[in-house]
N, C-alpha and C positions, 0 to 999 in steps of 0.2 A: 504494500500500500504506500504510494508516493505522496498522496495528499490526504489530509484529514477531512473526512466527510462532515462538514459543519452543519449541514441540514439534518443529518441523522443525529448528531450530537445535540442540537437544539431541540429536536423532537423528544429525545430521551429526557432532557432537562425539563421540558415543559410538562411531560407526563409524570415526572417525579415531584416537581415543585409546582403543583397545580394552582396554588394561591399566589404565585409570583407573576408579576406583569411581564409583558413581552420585552419591555426595556430591561428589566432585571435579568431575564433569561439571556438576552444578548450580552449583557455585561458579564454574567457568569461564564458564558461560552467563550468570551474573549480572554478571561482569566485563565481558563483551562487551556486555551490555545497557546498562551504565553508559556505555560508550564511545559507543554509538549511542542515547543516552537519549531522543531524540525525532526524529521524522521532520521533514524540512524543510517538509512540507505543501505543496510546490509542485505545481501542476497538471501531471499526467502526460499527455503527448500520446499519442494512440492509435498514431501512426506514429513510429517512431524515426528513419526515414530515408526519402528519396524520390530521384527522378532528379536533383534539384538538388544533392545532396550529393557532395562531393569532398574528399579529404584532401590536404594538403600536408605532406610529411615534411621536417623541417629541424632543424639544430642551432641553438641560441641564437646561435652565432657563425658561422653560414654566411655572413652578411652583417655586416660590422663597420665601425666608424668610431671613430677614437681619441677623438673629441670627446664621445661619449655611451656609456653602457653598452649591452650587447648587446640586452637586451630592448627598450630605447627605439628602437634602430636597426631591430630586427626589426619593431616596431610600425609604424614609418614605411614600411619596405619593403612590408609586407603591405598596408597601406592604399593604397599607390600602385599596386602591381603584382599583388596577389593577392586582390582583392575577390570573385572568383568561387569561392574555396575556402571551404567552410563549416567544416571541421575543420582545425586546425593541430596536427600532431604535433610537439611540441618534444622532441627527444631529450634524454637526462638532463641536467638543468641544475643539478645539485647539486655540491658540492665533490667532487673525485675525485682518484685517484692514477694511474690508467692507463685504457687502453681507451676513451678519449674519452668518459668519463662513466659507463661501466658498472662501474667499480670505485668504488663510492660511499663517501665518507668520512663523510657526514652526510646522512641522508634528509630532515631537517627544515629544512635551510638551502639557500639558493640561492648558487651560486658567485658570489663578489664581483664578478667582471668582467661577469657577466650582469645583475645588478641586485638588486632586492628583491622580496618578496612583493607589495608594492604595485604594482610594475611588472608583475608577473605578472597581478594582478587587472585592471589596465587592458587587457592583452591579452585576457583571458578575458571582458571585457565586450563585445568586438567580434567575437571569434571563439570557436568551440567548441574548447577546448584539450584535446588528448590528452597526458596525462602518463605518463611511464614509471614503473612500479613494478619496480625491479630486485630481484626477490623471492627469487631463488635464492642469491645471494652478495653479499658486500660487500668493500670494500677491507681490506687488512691494516692500514691506517692508521685504520680506523673505530674509534671509542672502544669499541664493543661487543667488538671482537676484542682490543683492548688489555686490557680488563677480563677477558676469557676467559683470556688468558695469565697474568694475575695472580690468577685465581680470585676475582674480585670481581663484584658485581652493579652495573648490569645487564650481562649478557653471559655469566655463568656457565652452562656447558652450552648456549650458543647455537650452537655449532659442532660439526661431526662430527669426532671425534678417536679415535685408536687408538694403542696402544703397539706394534702389530704390522704397521703399514704396509698395512692393509686386504687381508690375504691371502685373505679369503673373498669378494672382489669381482672375480673374474676375468672375469665376464660383462658388466661395465659397458660401456655404449655411450658412446663418447667423441666430442666434437666438436672436439678439439684433439690436437696431437701431444706436448704436454708431459706430464710425469709426473702421475698422478692425485693423489699425496700430496706434502705438503711437511713437512719436519722442522722443528719449532719447540720452544721451551722453554716449558713450562707449569709455572708455579710452581717453576722451577728444575730440572725434569725433562724429558727428551726425549719428545716425542710426535709423531704424524703428524696433519695436518689435511687434509681433503678439499678438493680444488681442481679442479672440473670444467673451468674455462676457462683459468685461469692461476694462477701461484703468488702473484699479487697479489690474486686473487679467491677468497675462502674461502667455502665453502658453509655455509649455515645448517642447523641441526638442527631441523627442524620437528616432530620427535618430542617436543620440549620445548614445551608449550603457551604458555610465555612468549614464544617467538618469534612465534607466531601473534598473540598479544595486541599485541606491539610493532608488527607490520605493520598490524594493524587500526587502531591509533592513527595511523599514517602515512597510511593511506587516508582516514581521517576528515579529517585536516589538508588533504590534496589536494582533497577534495570541498568543504571549507569555503572554500578559496581560489579555487574556480570551475572545477575540472577537470570536463569533460563526457565524457571517455572515459579509461579506465584500461587501459594496455597492460601485461600481465603478462609481463615479459621472461623468456625461458628457463624458463618455468614447467614444462615437461615433465620437467625434471630434479629437481623439488622434493623428492620423497620417495625415500629410499634403503632397501633391504632386502638382506640377505645373499643370495647365490646367485640374484639377479635381474639384469636389465639396468639397473635403477635409472633407468628412464625410463617415463613414462606409467603409473605405478602407481596403483591404485585410490584411495589416500589423496590423491594429487595432484588427481584429479578431484573428490573430496569437498571439498577445501579451496577449489577454484574455485567450487563450488556454494554453499558457505558465504559466500564473499566476495560473490557475486552477490546472495544473499538479503539481506545486510546493506546493500549498496550500493543495491539497488532500494528497500528500506525507507527509507533515509536521504535519497536524492537523486532518486529517481524515474527520470529520463531518462539517467543516466550509463551509458555503454556499457562493457561488459567485453570486452576484445579480447586473445586469447591469441596469443603469439608462440612458435610451435612449429615450428622448421625441421626437419621430419621427413618421412618418406614420406607420400604423400597419404592412404592409408587410415587411418594412425595420426592424422594431423592432423584428420580428420573427426570423430574421437571427442570432440573438445573442444567440440562443440556440446552434448554430452550429450543429454538429452531436452528441449531448449530450456530447460535450467536451468543451463548452464555459460556459455560465452562467447556474447555476442550475435553477435560476429563472430570469424572465424578468418582469419589470414593465409593467402591462397591461394598457398602456396609453390611448388607445381608449375607454376603458370601462367607465371611469369617465365622460367625456363630453357627450358620447352617453346616458348614464343612466340619467344624469341630464337633457339632452334634452328630453328624453322620458317622464320623470316625469312632466316637466313643460309644455310640448306640448300636453300631453295626447295621444301621437302617438308612438307606439312601432316599426313602420316600419323599421327604420334605425338601431335600436338596434338589432332587429331580423335578418336583413340581415347580419349585421356584425357577430352576434353570430353564425349563421349557417355557415359562411365562415371560422371561426377560427378553426384551426386544434387542436385536443386534444394533450396536451403535452405528450411526451414520459415519461415512468417511469424514474425517475431520474431528470426530469424537471418539472417545475410548473410555472404558472402565479402568479404574486403578484398583487392582486386586491385591488383597493382603490377608494374612492370617491373624496378625496381631500388630499393635502399635504401642506407642508410649502410654496410651490409655488402656483400659481394660477391654474385655470382649463385650461390646455393646449389645444390649438386648432389645432396644426399641426397634431395630430393623427386623426383628422376628414377629412383630405385631401383624396379625392377619395371616401368618404363615404356620407357626408352630402352635398347636392347641395348648391350653393352659396346663393340663395334666402332664403333657410331654415336656413342657417348659419347666415345670416344677421338678421333674425327675432329672432333667438336664442340669439344672442349677444345683441340685442335691449332690449329683455325682461330682461336679466340679468342686464343691465344698469339701467333699471327702478327700479330694486330691490336694487340698491345702489352699484353695482359693478363698478370697474375701469378697464381700458384697458391698456395692455402693448403691445407695437408694436415691430416688427423686420423689418429690411431691408435686402433683399436678391436680388442681381442682380438689384439694384436701385429701387426695388418695395417695398413699405411700406404696411404691412399687420398686423392684430391683431395676436399676438403670444399667449397671454394668457389673461384670465379674472380673475381679482383679487377680491376675496370676500370670506367670510366664507360660508360654505355649507348651514348653516341654513338660512342665508339671501339670498343666491342664489335661494332657493326654496320658498321664500316669495311670489313671483308672479307666476301665470301660464300664458299661452298665453292669457287667457281671463281677466287677471288683478289680483289685490290683493283680497284675501279672508281669510277665517278662517281655512284653511287647511294646513298652513305652517308646523306645527309639524308632521301632518300625512304624508305629502309628504316626509319630512326629514326621518322619520322612515321607510317609504315604500322603499326609496332608500337603506337604510341599510339592510332591509329584502331581497332585490334582491341581493345586494352585497354579503351577507353572504351565499347565496344559490348557488353561481356560482362556476364552476370549478376553482380551484386555491386556494391560501392561502390568506385570507383577511388581510388587513392592515387598521387600524383605526387611523386617525390623532387625536391627543389629543384635539384640539379645537373642533372637532366634538363630541368626547366623553363627553366634558364638556358643550356642548350647547353654544358655544361662538357665539356672534354676531359681526358684523364688528367693529373693533377697530379704530374708527375715531380719537381718541385722539393720538394714536401712529402714525397713518397715517399722521396727521398734523405735528407731531413732527419730523418724519424722512423724510417726503416728498417722501417716497418710497412706491409704490403701494402694494408691497407684505406684508408690515407691517400690513395691514388691517386684515390679518389672522394669526398674530403671537403674540397674546396677552401674556403678562407675568402675570400670576395669582399669587396673594399673597396666600400662603399656607393656612393660617387661614381663609381667605375670602372664598376660593373655598371649603374648608372643611366644613364650616358652610352652604354654599349653597347646597352642595351635601347631607348633613345629614338632611336638612330641606325638608320634603317630598313634599311640594306643589310648590317648586321653579321650574322654567323652567329647570335649570341646573340639578336638581335632577331627574326630569321626563325623560330628555334625557339620562342621565347617566344610570339610572336604567333600562330603556327600552333597550338600546344597550347592557348592561351587560347581561340581561336576554336572549337576542337573541344569544349572544356568547355562553352562557352556554347551550342553547338548541342545537345549532349547534354542539357543542363538543360531544354530545351524539349520533349523527347520523352517522353511517358508510357510508351512501350514500353521505355525505358531505366531504369525503376524497378528498383532492386536485386533485387526479388523477382518481376519480370515474367517470363513464360514464356521459356525459351530452348530451342531445338532445333538441333542441329548438322546442317548440310546435307551430303548425299552429293554431293560434287563432286570433280573431278580433283585429284591430289596437289598441283598448283601453285596451287590455289585453297584458301582457307579461308573458310567461310561459316557464319553462324548466322541463325536466325530468332528475332526477339523480338516478343512481343505484350503490350500493356498489360494491366493487371489487369482493366480493364473490357472488354477485347477490341475496343476501338474502333480502336486503332492497331496496325499491323504494320510492322516494319522488317526487311528482308533486308540483312544486313551481309556483304559479300563482298569478299575481298582477293586481289589477284594477288601471289603470293610470288615471281614470276619477274621477271627483267630483260628479258623479251620481252613484246610485246603478246600478249594472249590473248583469244580470243573465247569467250563463254559464251552458251549458248542459254537464253533466259528461260523456256522451257518446262520446264527442269530444276528451277525453283524454285516452280512452281505459283502464279503471280500471279493473284489473283482478277479475273475479266474485268469485273465490274461496278464495280470501283474504278479510279481514276486513280493512276498510280504516278510518283513523283518522287524523284530522287537528291538528298538533302540536301547532299551534299558538292560535287558538280559543278553543282548547281542546274539539272539537265537533266530534262525530262519524258520518260517512256517513251512512245513513240508506238505501238509494236506489241509487245504482250506475248507474242506468239508468235515474235518476231524474235530477233536476237542483240544482245548488249551487248559492245563491245570495251573491255577494260581495258588501260590503259597499264602499263608496268613499275612494279611496286610501288604500284599504284593501288587504293584502296578505294572502294566505293560503299555508301551507306546508302539503299536503296530503301524508300520509305514510301508508304502509301495515304492519309496524312493530314498536311498541312502545318501547321506551327506557326511 
C-alpha cells in the first residue's frame, strides 16, 4: 500500500466517534496522518506465512543469567536452541507493577532488567518479533493514570470513571472475580474507575479520541523498532456501553480495522493478531471480512485437545473441528496448547457438556492443577486451569500411568498437523513441570507455569541426552523440522476431519497445489488399536509413507496398528 486511504480512515473514525462533527473527524484524521506520515516503502511479500512458520511464546526473562540483561541472554538462547522458530512472541517487556507485565507503567520504555531498544533491535534483526500491545488497560502507576487523578494532560479523561459505581453495567461479562470498580480520589473527590482485570489494571476510555491517538503513536514506535507482529491483548473488552455486555462491541471491531489499515500502510508485512479468550463463534468474528486480525488465537483448540488426550475420546474435538470454517487466504488461526496463562475454559462454552467439563476439571486437579475463577452477573465459574502442559497430561481419566510423555508428544503431533500457524510456549519446549516454589512465593496461580530458567542450568539439561528436558526439546524440534518440509502443512492448506472411532482423531491435509496429501491420525488410547486403511481412502496409484515412523505402507487395503498414544502422518509425497 503506497498511499493511505483517507476516505476509509475517515469512515472508520466517523463510525467510531458518532457524536463528533465532520470538522472534528477531519482534524482527527489529519493527526493520524501526521503520525503515519509516510509508508516504509518496503516490498510486501504476497504470502504472509507458509508451512515453515512457527511461533515461540516466551517472557524476556524465561531464561536468565545474572551476568547479562535478559534480552542478550534470550538472544543467545534463541540462536543456540530455537533457530527453527520464525516468530518470537516476547510477552510484555515494559516496566510494570503487576500481572507479569500486563499492568504497564510505561508503553514506550523497556524494563531495565530486560535491556534497551537497541537490544530489542538486535533480536528483531534475526527473528520476527511479536510485541504485545496491552491496549485495554494500564497500571495504576502509569503516569497517564496519575495525571487523570490530578486532572492534568496527558491523561485527562483517559479512563472510565463514574460517581455512581457503574450501576447501569449489570450485564458486563467479567473474566475475573474481583470487583469491577475501584474507588479513587480524582482531584480531591471520590470517584469509581473501571477495572476489568484487577484493581491495579485500569481500563482506558476509548470514547476519548486522544486515547486512540496515544496508542497509534505507541504502535508506530513498535513498528519502527522492528516489530513484525502486533498482539492486541484483551482487545474484546475495549469499548464499553451502558446496558450491554461490554464485550465484542461494534466500535471494538472498527478500531481493529483502523489499526490494520494504518499498520498495512506503514509497514507492509506486520501481522495483527487478536487475543480474545472467548467462545469460538465470538472469536471468529475478529477476522472481520479479512480486514481485522490477520490471525486469531484458536482458543478452543487447546482445552479440547487436552480433553481428548486425557479422556481418550475425540468426540468433542471432532465436532468442533468439523464446524470450524477454513480461514480465508490472508487469514490464519494461531494454534497453541498452552501459554503464559492457564488453559482457558470459556472457549468450551457450547461445546463440552457440563458433566464432561466437571470430570475434565477434576482430572486436571488430580494432576496438580489450580483453578482460577471469574464472576459474571453474580455467578462464580472456573475461568481457567493453571498448570504446565506436561503435568496436565500426567493423568488420564483412568488415573496416573507411565504414558505422560507420550500423551504430551501426541498433543504436539496433533497441534503441528492442524490448519493454522503453530505456537509453542517455551515451558512446553523445555519440558517444564509445575513450579510450586514460584507459586508459593507469588501466591498467584499463573506463576505455576512461568518458570525462570537459569541459562547455564537449562543449557546443561538440554545438551545432556537422557534428561526429560532434552527428550522433550529434541522431540518437539524434530516435529517442527518435519512439519516445515511438508507443503500440505501450509497454514491455509485444505483440512478435512476424518470419520473415525472415538479413540482415534484424524485429519486430512492437502497442499495448495494439490500435489501432497497427508493423513494425520492419532491413537488417544493407552491400548494398541488397529485401523483399516480402507477407512481413509488412500489413492491406489500413489505410494504412501509414514513421516513419523519412516515406514512405507505396503497394502493400502490392509490394517495399520497404532501403539498407545501413537500418531502417524501418512503422505503420498516424501520431502
